[in-house]
C-alpha positions as CSV (number, residue, x, y, z in Angstrom):
1,M,-14.9,-21.1,122.7
2,N,-12.2,-19.1,123.1
3,P,-9.2,-20.0,121.2
4,L,-5.9,-20.2,123.1
5,P,-3.9,-17.1,122.9
6,I,-0.7,-17.6,120.7
7,H,2.6,-17.0,122.6
8,K,5.1,-14.9,120.5
9,P,8.8,-14.4,122.2
10,K,9.8,-11.1,122.5
11,P,12.1,-9.9,119.9
12,R,15.6,-9.5,121.1
13,P,17.7,-6.5,120.4
14,A,20.5,-6.9,117.9
15,A,23.5,-6.6,119.7
16,S,25.9,-7.3,116.4
17,C,26.7,-4.6,114.2
18,A,24.7,-4.4,110.9
19,P,27.7,-5.9,108.3
20,C,28.0,-9.0,111.0
21,R,24.4,-9.5,111.0
22,N,24.1,-9.5,107.3
23,R,27.3,-11.7,106.6
24,K,26.1,-14.0,109.6
25,V,29.4,-13.9,111.2
26,K,30.6,-13.3,114.8
27,C,30.7,-9.8,115.9
28,D,32.8,-8.9,119.0
29,R,30.6,-6.0,119.5
30,L,33.2,-3.1,119.6
31,S,32.9,0.1,117.9
32,P,34.4,-0.5,115.3
33,C,34.3,-4.4,115.4
34,E,37.5,-6.5,114.5
35,A,35.5,-8.1,111.6
36,C,34.7,-4.7,110.1
37,I,38.2,-3.5,110.6
38,A,39.8,-6.8,109.0
39,R,37.4,-6.2,106.1
40,G,38.2,-2.4,105.7
41,I,34.6,-1.3,106.3
42,V,34.8,0.5,109.5
43,H,32.6,3.5,108.3
44,E,29.9,0.7,107.8
45,C,30.0,-0.5,111.2
46,K,27.1,0.7,112.7
47,Y,24.6,-0.7,115.6
48,S,20.7,-0.4,115.5
49,S,21.0,-0.8,119.4
50,T,22.3,1.6,121.7
51,D,25.7,1.2,123.8
52,E,23.4,0.8,127.0
53,D,21.3,-2.0,125.2
54,R,24.5,-3.9,124.2
55,E,26.1,-3.6,127.5
56,A,23.1,-5.1,129.0
57,I,23.2,-8.0,126.4
58,A,27.0,-8.2,127.5
59,Q,26.1,-8.4,131.3
60,A,23.4,-10.8,130.5
61,E,26.1,-13.2,129.1
62,V,28.5,-12.7,131.8
63,I,25.9,-13.4,134.4
64,A,24.9,-16.8,132.6
65,T,28.6,-17.9,132.5
66,L,28.9,-16.9,136.2
67,R,25.8,-19.1,137.1
68,A,27.3,-21.9,135.3
69,R,30.2,-21.7,137.1
70,V,28.7,-21.5,140.4
71,R,26.7,-24.5,139.5
72,R,29.8,-26.5,138.7
73,L,31.4,-25.3,141.7
74,R,28.4,-26.4,143.9
75,N,28.7,-29.7,142.2
76,E,32.4,-30.1,143.1
77,L,31.9,-29.1,146.5
78,A,29.0,-31.7,146.9
79,E,31.3,-34.3,145.7
80,A,34.2,-33.3,148.0
81,E,31.9,-33.1,150.9
82,A,30.5,-36.7,149.9
83,E,34.2,-37.9,149.8
84,G,34.8,-36.6,153.0
85,H,32.0,-37.8,154.8
86,E,33.3,-41.4,153.2
87,I,36.5,-41.0,154.7
88,M,35.1,-39.8,158.2
89,E,32.8,-42.9,158.3
90,L,35.7,-45.2,157.5
91,R,37.8,-43.7,160.3
92,E,34.9,-44.1,162.8
93,G,34.3,-47.8,161.7
94,M,38.1,-48.5,161.7
95,M,38.1,-47.1,165.4
96,T,35.3,-49.0,166.5
97,S,36.1,-52.2,164.9
98,S,39.7,-52.2,166.5
99,S,38.5,-51.3,169.7
100,S,35.3,-53.4,170.3
101,Q,36.4,-56.5,168.4
102,G,40.4,-56.9,169.0
103,S,42.2,-57.8,165.8
104,S,39.5,-60.4,164.5
105,G,39.9,-61.5,160.9
106,A,36.3,-60.5,160.1
107,A,36.6,-57.0,161.6
108,A,39.8,-56.6,159.7
109,R,38.4,-57.6,156.2
110,K,35.6,-55.3,157.0
111,A,38.0,-52.4,157.7
112,E,39.8,-53.3,154.5
113,N,36.7,-53.5,152.3
114,Q,35.6,-50.0,153.5
115,A,39.1,-48.6,153.1
116,M,38.9,-49.9,149.4
117,E,35.4,-48.4,148.8
118,I,36.7,-45.0,149.9
119,L,40.0,-45.2,148.1
120,Y,38.1,-46.0,145.1
121,S,35.7,-43.2,145.4
122,A,38.6,-40.6,146.3
123,I,40.4,-41.9,143.2
124,R,37.4,-41.5,140.9
125,L,36.1,-38.3,142.3
126,G,39.2,-36.7,143.9
127,S,41.8,-34.3,142.7
128,A,45.0,-35.2,141.1
129,D,47.0,-34.2,144.2
130,L,44.6,-36.7,146.3
131,V,45.1,-39.5,143.7
132,G,48.6,-39.3,143.5
133,R,48.8,-39.3,147.3
134,I,46.9,-42.5,147.4
135,V,49.0,-44.3,144.3
136,S,52.1,-43.5,146.1
137,G,51.0,-45.0,149.3
138,V,49.5,-48.2,147.8
139,R,53.2,-48.1,145.6
140,E,55.0,-48.2,149.0
141,G,53.3,-50.9,149.9
142,R,51.2,-49.4,153.1
143,E,48.0,-50.9,154.4
144,L,44.8,-49.7,152.6
145,V,43.5,-48.3,156.0
146,D,46.9,-46.5,156.5
147,V,46.6,-45.0,153.0
148,V,43.0,-43.9,154.1
149,R,44.6,-42.1,157.1
150,M,47.4,-41.0,155.0
151,V,45.0,-39.3,152.8
152,Q,42.9,-37.5,155.3
153,V,46.0,-35.4,156.7
């Protein structure tokens, strides 16, 4: 039987200078770095990797940061779209119930319940500005359905 091959990870090039690596402290990867300047050992601040290698490592870190930011923004966009769809559904439901059923109590309660659900979601997921508009509308004593309409603007 053939034994399974052992997977060894590729060694990463060292991006920090030798004194920072030896002391296991953070290196800002400049030449000379701030840590070596602060210790007064500027002449010892040497890097084992080339400037190009260190730039590639720095670019990889920037790319990882940008990817995380894109992921966060996509999540925020999805939440905002979901919030917008809920508001549109409520608006359509309110228009349908008010035009087809007149002012019956059941339709009014249903519209109010929908309004409360949408306002709750908007408060939970919305921006500070959106939450402020909702709170001010409620404090002014407006109907919940009117607060939802006001928030849509």
